Wavefront OBJ file of the C-alpha trace (Angstrom):
o trace
v 0.000 0.000 0.000
v 2.817 2.409 0.880
v 4.375 1.719 -2.517
v 1.077 2.488 -4.286
v 0.725 5.821 -2.417
v 4.251 6.816 -3.490
v 3.417 6.106 -7.122
v 0.149 8.064 -6.891
v 1.936 11.039 -5.295
v 4.550 10.864 -8.034
v 1.875 10.882 -10.736
v 0.104 13.790 -9.061
v 3.403 15.742 -8.836
v 4.077 14.966 -12.464
v 0.655 16.264 -13.508
v 1.029 19.505 -11.541
v 4.547 20.226 -12.799
v 3.694 19.316 -16.393
v 0.749 21.701 -16.310
v 3.108 24.526 -15.278
v 5.704 23.891 -17.966
v 5.763 22.882 -21.573
v 8.353 20.205 -20.940
v 8.240 17.012 -18.932
v 10.516 17.805 -15.976
v 9.849 14.664 -13.939
v 11.259 11.200 -14.324
v 9.921 8.263 -12.324
v 12.339 5.558 -11.240
v 10.942 2.518 -9.501
v 12.498 -0.492 -7.916
v 10.844 -3.391 -6.185
v 10.128 -1.569 -2.905
v 10.665 2.132 -3.622
v 9.684 4.880 -5.989
v 11.983 7.833 -6.610
v 10.979 11.082 -8.212
v 13.688 12.917 -10.076
v 12.909 16.562 -10.797
v 14.716 17.933 -13.814
v 14.919 21.705 -13.746
v 15.091 23.433 -17.086
v 15.046 27.060 -18.058
v 13.828 28.706 -21.198
v 17.075 30.673 -21.499
v 19.071 29.685 -24.517
v 22.849 29.735 -24.182
v 24.576 32.534 -26.081
v 25.770 31.065 -29.353
v 29.489 31.126 -29.696
v 31.164 31.922 -32.937
v 34.744 31.472 -33.889
v 35.688 33.881 -36.605
v 39.332 32.833 -36.606
v 41.185 29.951 -35.006
v 44.539 30.730 -33.362
v 46.131 27.830 -35.258
v 45.224 29.466 -38.582
v 46.860 32.833 -37.808
v 50.495 33.269 -38.804
v 50.815 36.936 -37.779
v 48.881 40.115 -37.239
v 49.766 43.679 -38.082
v 48.157 47.064 -37.593
v 48.094 48.958 -40.878
v 46.458 52.062 -42.266
v 46.383 55.322 -40.391
v 47.944 58.512 -41.696
v 50.598 57.926 -44.355
v 53.175 59.766 -42.222
v 52.598 57.532 -39.178
v 55.146 54.853 -38.426
v 53.692 51.368 -38.868
v 54.469 48.628 -36.361
v 56.162 45.409 -37.378
v 54.024 42.284 -37.658
v 53.555 40.194 -34.530
v 54.447 36.583 -35.374
v 52.962 33.524 -33.667
v 56.477 32.027 -33.307
v 57.476 34.858 -30.960
v 56.289 34.997 -27.330
v 54.946 38.548 -27.602
v 53.213 37.755 -30.886
v 51.529 34.675 -29.422
v 50.341 36.709 -26.423
v 48.860 39.528 -28.516
v 47.331 37.219 -31.132
v 45.640 35.222 -28.365
v 44.300 38.368 -26.675
v 42.971 39.895 -29.904
v 41.386 36.619 -31.072
v 39.720 36.297 -27.651
v 38.077 39.699 -28.130
v 37.131 38.932 -31.738
v 35.659 35.504 -31.035
v 33.659 36.716 -28.010
v 32.197 39.746 -29.792
v 28.481 40.174 -30.435
v 27.017 40.421 -33.928
v 25.125 43.696 -34.415
v 23.137 45.252 -37.247
v 24.564 48.007 -39.371
v 26.454 48.796 -42.551
v 29.614 46.849 -43.265
v 30.630 48.675 -46.447
v 30.654 52.471 -46.535
v 33.655 53.435 -48.661
v 36.846 55.159 -47.608
v 36.597 57.657 -44.746
v 39.784 59.168 -43.436
v 42.754 57.075 -42.399
v 41.587 54.494 -39.874
v 43.924 51.908 -38.444
v 43.023 48.428 -39.562
v 44.170 45.060 -38.308
v 45.416 42.465 -40.781
v 45.468 38.803 -39.784
v 47.928 37.028 -42.082
v 46.723 33.429 -42.242
v 48.728 30.258 -42.836
v 46.740 29.788 -46.059
v 48.164 33.040 -47.455
v 44.805 34.816 -47.126
v 44.242 37.957 -45.075
v 41.363 38.668 -42.689
v 40.801 42.312 -41.758
v 39.264 44.061 -38.751
v 38.431 47.742 -39.126
v 36.362 50.307 -37.236
v 32.650 50.382 -38.061
v 30.956 53.579 -39.200
v 27.499 55.095 -38.920
v 26.687 57.043 -42.066
v 23.953 59.542 -42.871
v 23.097 60.504 -46.431
v 21.235 63.720 -47.217
v 20.043 65.218 -50.470
v 19.693 68.965 -50.854
v 17.085 70.805 -52.944
v 19.447 70.844 -55.972
v 19.795 67.075 -55.887
v 23.313 66.966 -54.477
v 23.923 64.052 -52.144
v 26.122 64.357 -49.074
v 27.296 61.389 -47.058
v 28.717 61.909 -43.566
v 30.208 59.058 -41.598
v 31.467 58.827 -38.035
v 33.029 55.873 -36.279
v 30.635 53.731 -34.271
v 32.209 53.611 -30.840
v 32.845 50.050 -29.671
v 31.977 48.490 -33.038
v 34.172 46.858 -35.667
v 33.737 45.073 -38.976
v 35.324 41.686 -39.627
v 36.122 40.997 -43.291
v 37.256 37.600 -44.522
v 36.749 36.306 -48.040
v 33.137 37.254 -48.841
v 32.144 37.576 -45.171
v 31.565 41.083 -43.791
v 30.149 41.104 -40.273
v 29.558 44.067 -37.976
v 30.448 43.287 -34.373
v 30.298 44.926 -30.972
v 33.681 44.574 -29.289
v 34.627 47.602 -27.171
v 37.976 46.046 -26.173
v 39.066 45.343 -29.732
v 37.748 48.722 -30.923
v 39.778 50.553 -28.248
v 42.862 48.427 -28.944
v 42.605 49.207 -32.661
v 42.247 52.949 -32.003
v 45.560 53.171 -30.141
v 45.861 50.400 -27.568
v 48.117 48.514 -29.961
v 50.760 51.209 -29.432
v 51.300 49.881 -25.885
v 52.244 46.374 -27.043
v 55.972 45.846 -26.695
l 1 2 3 4 5 6 7 8 9 10 11 12 13 14 15 16 17 18 19 20 21 22 23 24 25 26 27 28 29 30 31 32 33 34 35 36 37 38 39 40 41 42 43 44 45 46 47 48 49 50 51 52 53 54 55 56 57 58 59 60 61 62 63 64 65 66 67 68 69 70 71 72 73 74 75 76 77 78 79 80 81 82 83 84 85 86 87 88 89 90 91 92 93 94 95 96 97 98 99 100 101 102 103 104 105 106 107 108 109 110 111 112 113 114 115 116 117 118 119 120 121 122 123 124 125 126 127 128 129 130 131 132 133 134 135 136 137 138 139 140 141 142 143 144 145 146 147 148 149 150 151 152 153 154 155 156 157 158 159 160 161 162 163 164 165 166 167 168 169 170 171 172 173 174 175 176 177 178 179 180 181 182 183
């Protein structure tokens, strides 16, 4: 009789919990003399999808380029060197943990921004550059003016035919002038 009461209580618990959720959170395990209720807790939160834009093993070196023509350009940071490995790892961490955001990824040339070139083992180059917000206006004579300003904390990742706008305040700040502090 005690065993039958345990099963009935389990079924009742299952019915109540199932009515409150869309999933079946209860599992019933029985043995000869006992009944065990296992409550499985689930949430509706979905884990943040992770993306890996570049793999550290695919990167041969990275180099900041662009900027004003008169500015001195730094040497590439190579993965075979301790400092290069450290910086490549840090920058890839920021890139691969960034959040995809909406916005233009192609706006034409505006000024002399610093860009980051990833030289890959395959011989290809992946590029990270600052993102821009652009406004286009047309005056009463039909002339079109386009004004663009950098989007603080946002970058664009370009590789092959992929152009993705990302939110990465750390990488954005590093690209602006944080790279100058790497020794």
